[in-house]
matplotlib code that plots the C-alpha trace (Angstrom):
import matplotlib.pyplot as plt

x = [0.0, 1.2, 2.4, 3.9, 4.3, 5.9, 6.1, 8.3, 10.5, 14.2, 17.0, 19.5, 23.2, 25.0, 25.4, 22.0, 21.3, 21.9, 19.2, 19.3, 19.6, 22.9, 24.2, 26.3, 29.5, 31.3, 30.8, 30.1, 33.0, 31.0, 28.4, 25.6, 26.0, 23.5, 21.1, 19.0, 20.2, 22.9, 24.4, 26.6, 27.3, 25.3, 22.8, 22.4, 21.9, 23.0, 20.3, 21.2, 18.8, 17.9, 17.9, 21.3, 20.9, 17.2, 14.0, 13.0, 9.6, 10.1, 7.6, 8.8, 6.6, 7.1, 5.1, 4.8, 5.2, 6.0, 3.7, 2.0, 3.9, 2.7, 0.2, 0.8, 2.5, 4.2, 7.0, 10.2, 10.7, 11.3, 14.7, 15.1, 18.0, 18.3, 19.5, 20.6, 18.7, 21.5, 19.1, 15.3, 15.6, 15.8, 18.5, 18.6, 21.7, 22.5, 25.7, 27.2, 30.7, 33.1, 30.4, 27.6, 24.9, 21.8, 18.6, 15.7, 13.5, 13.5, 9.7, 9.2, 9.3, 11.8, 10.4, 10.9, 10.7, 7.6, 9.7, 13.3, 15.9, 17.1, 20.6, 20.9, 17.5, 17.1, 14.8, 14.0, 14.0, 12.0, 12.6, 10.3, 11.4, 9.7, 10.9, 8.8, 11.9, 14.2, 17.2, 19.7, 20.3, 20.0, 16.7, 13.2, 12.7, 9.4, 11.3, 9.6, 10.7, 8.7, 10.7, 9.0, 10.6, 9.5, 11.1, 12.4, 15.6, 18.4, 17.9, 19.2, 19.0, 16.7, 18.3, 18.5, 21.4, 24.6, 26.1, 29.8, 29.5, 28.1, 30.9, 33.5, 31.9, 32.0, 35.6, 36.6, 34.7, 36.4, 39.8, 39.1, 38.0, 41.1, 43.5, 45.1, 44.1, 46.9, 48.1, 48.1, 49.3, 52.6, 54.9, 56.9, 59.5, 58.6, 60.4, 61.9]
y = [0.0, 3.5, 5.3, 8.6, 10.3, 13.5, 15.1, 18.0, 19.3, 20.0, 21.0, 18.3, 18.6, 16.8, 13.4, 12.6, 12.4, 10.4, 9.2, 7.1, 6.9, 8.7, 12.2, 12.4, 14.4, 12.7, 11.1, 7.3, 5.0, 3.4, 4.7, 2.4, 3.0, 0.8, 1.0, 3.8, 3.2, 1.4, 1.4, 4.4, 2.6, 0.3, 3.1, 5.1, 4.9, 6.9, 7.6, 8.5, 10.7, 11.6, 15.3, 16.9, 20.1, 20.7, 20.0, 16.5, 15.8, 13.3, 11.3, 9.4, 6.9, 4.9, 1.7, -0.7, -3.7, -4.5, -2.4, -3.9, -3.0, 0.2, -0.6, 2.7, 1.8, 5.2, 4.0, 2.4, -1.1, -0.7, -1.4, -2.4, -2.4, -3.0, -0.2, -0.3, 2.2, 3.8, 6.6, 7.0, 10.0, 10.1, 12.3, 13.6, 15.2, 16.4, 15.4, 18.5, 18.5, 18.6, 18.9, 17.1, 19.4, 18.9, 18.9, 18.4, 21.5, 23.6, 23.9, 20.1, 18.3, 15.5, 12.0, 9.7, 6.0, 5.0, 3.5, 4.1, 2.2, -1.0, -2.4, -4.1, -2.7, -3.0, -1.2, -2.1, 0.7, 0.5, 3.1, 4.0, 6.6, 8.4, 11.2, 12.8, 13.4, 10.3, 11.9, 13.0, 16.7, 20.0, 21.6, 20.3, 16.7, 16.1, 13.7, 12.2, 9.5, 7.4, 5.9, 3.4, 2.3, -0.5, -2.7, -6.0, -8.1, -7.5, -9.4, -9.6, -6.3, -6.1, -4.4, -4.8, -6.7, -4.7, -4.4, -3.9, -0.1, 0.0, -2.1, 0.2, 3.3, 1.8, 0.8, 4.3, 5.9, 3.5, 4.4, 8.1, 7.8, 5.7, 8.1, 10.6, 14.2, 16.3, 19.0, 22.3, 24.4, 26.2, 27.2, 30.4, 31.4, 34.3, 37.5, 39.6]
z = [0.0, -0.8, 2.4, 1.1, -2.2, -3.3, -6.8, -7.9, -10.7, -10.4, -12.7, -13.8, -14.3, -17.1, -15.5, -14.0, -10.3, -7.1, -4.8, -1.7, 2.1, 2.6, 1.7, -1.4, -1.8, -4.7, -8.1, -7.9, -8.6, -11.5, -13.9, -15.1, -18.8, -20.6, -17.7, -16.2, -12.7, -10.7, -7.3, -6.3, -3.0, -0.8, 0.2, -2.9, -6.7, -9.6, -12.2, -15.8, -17.7, -21.2, -20.4, -20.2, -18.2, -18.0, -16.0, -14.7, -13.2, -10.4, -8.3, -5.3, -3.6, -0.4, -0.1, 2.8, 0.5, -3.2, -5.4, -8.5, -11.7, -13.5, -16.3, -18.1, -21.4, -21.6, -19.3, -20.4, -18.9, -15.1, -13.5, -9.8, -7.3, -3.6, -1.3, 2.4, 4.4, 6.5, 7.6, 7.5, 5.2, 1.4, -0.1, -3.7, -5.4, -8.9, -10.6, -12.3, -13.9, -11.0, -8.3, -6.5, -5.2, -3.2, -5.3, -2.9, -3.3, -0.1, -0.2, -0.2, 3.1, 3.3, 2.8, 5.8, 6.0, 8.1, 11.0, 12.1, 10.1, 11.6, 11.2, 7.8, 6.7, 2.9, 0.6, -3.0, -5.5, -8.8, -11.4, -14.3, -16.9, -19.8, -22.1, -24.8, -26.8, -26.3, -28.0, -25.3, -25.2, -23.4, -22.4, -21.7, -23.0, -21.2, -19.0, -15.9, -13.5, -11.0, -8.1, -5.9, -2.6, -0.3, 2.4, 1.0, 1.6, -0.8, -4.1, -7.7, -9.7, -12.7, -15.7, -19.5, -21.1, -21.7, -25.1, -26.0, -26.3, -22.8, -21.4, -23.2, -21.7, -18.3, -18.7, -19.8, -16.9, -14.4, -15.9, -15.7, -12.0, -11.2, -12.8, -10.4, -10.8, -12.1, -9.8, -11.7, -8.7, -8.8, -5.9, -5.9, -3.4, -1.2, -2.0, 0.8]

ax = plt.figure().add_subplot(projection="3d")
ax.plot(x, y, z, "-o")
ax.set_aspect("equal")
plt.show()
């Protein structure tokens, strides 16, 4: 049964957004190229979007048990992952180049899980996506997402099959993340 729901629109950065049960302050170690969502850690997920820098209409629902699949044929096939609820509060952050910024609108009350989190409490996340204009790009693509969360022990993720191009993009991202950042600072001796 549906316990809580919130709907709002927020502005995306170039790399999608992070959602989960922990605050985010860095880019994930992996990007789920070929999928819409993937783990950014045990308690959060990174969601890749069609819209590159533009509005996204987001609905988040908390259920007390597994909800029935959406019958609306306008959604892309759903994906599911398990997240560990480290806190009882849901966090949302936007990935911008070089930065991760909070995205939860100030006028929207924070969503809370119905009961305090227990040690090793797992939540299942189901993501539905739709974009009026499915070609990636800047601006309003009529993109909307529905995220459903409910308590359930950790289980196997549900995603589409990866192709070679997706695997290559993942490998390139992993290589970039693993590469040390070059230090462009200079030191000059002090003049007396």
